[in-house]
C-alpha angles and dihedrals in degrees: 000000000000093000089056091048090049093051092048090051091049090050093048089049095048091048090050093048088047091054092045091050094047091051088049098053097074090051094049090049091055091052090050091051089050092053094045089050092055094054100038128083088227144342122238099199101308095332116102119227121204128341128262140157095200092108090058095053089083086071091060102039098034090219127113110201132174107246113253097019139080094222119110110213099173131051125255112292091224092049091053092046091050093049089051094049090047092051096048097042092047095049092048090050097049094042088050093052099043092040094054094044095047095040090055094047092050095044099046107028126069113211140156112279095016092133093046088050091053092049090048091050090051090048090051091052092053092046109104107239092206089073090062096058097106092046093045090050091058094043095051091043091053091049092047089243097118113119093019131111086228091064093050091047091053094050092046095048093047094049097041095042098087092062091049093048092051091049093051094043089056091053093047090049086058096061113084115240088231089071092058093040091056090054089051092048090053091057105271122140120232092258092048091049089051094049102038106031109021101036095056091051092055098047092120090057089046088052092049094052091044091051097047093044094049093048091046090052094042094055100039115134116144097061091045092051092048102039100030122076104155121080089220088075101041120128130209092269091059092049092051087049094049095050091044093053099036089234096170107019126340140325115271106190095191096052090042089054091050096050091046087054091049088047092050102045099073090049094050091046091046092049094049091056095042104040092095089063091052091053089051093053091048088054100041096041095066096075102028110044 
């Protein structure tokens, strides 16, 4: 009986792994084609022709120039990478601070209109931000924040904050009030108890908010495309878009593939080291949010 159950379990596991592997193969092949395109002189269909590292020279020089000309149609690669990192890390930091403070207040304090505030936060999270582009344009233009990274940061933090608040509220709800009360009895102020006792116990939630916010900022495109006009504030998503559409000159598939790989590597590395925290929030969030 036990042997038959074990065999049944093994068969089901093998079937699941086979399905997962089969679904992964097309994605892996696409990444392989992307890599081949970056080191090939040209691609005839899906077959690489020739070998060259010219496309990767942009990573050394930081300059992207149209072959055969002296004109530089695209911004410095290092500047674009810096803008992308600055945008992502600032969004992640601000969301982490505001989400932890707001989530703690909503979880611990009872005040009039609390339930309505929770419902409003949930509604704001479900509201598609793309429908606000025209209104946001007028607001940023009025505040002199149009064509600045600060304007994009404010918009992204405001629209992504509801998700962070709900995540942190769920983790704060999972900490018994007795833990905080013990700290207050021992002489801690409310702020000290929040910082020294509560925050270390919700580090998985903090990491989850940090991960989601960083990835959201790193991959942001629509608000950069809409609210940024100067190349001085371009991000990597805009650079990939410009090369894909041939916005200023013509499409260079090899260079586009190279930039796409450079754009993708930090996210892959970041996800490899952070995936365990995403697993923990999936498990912990079931009973807290």
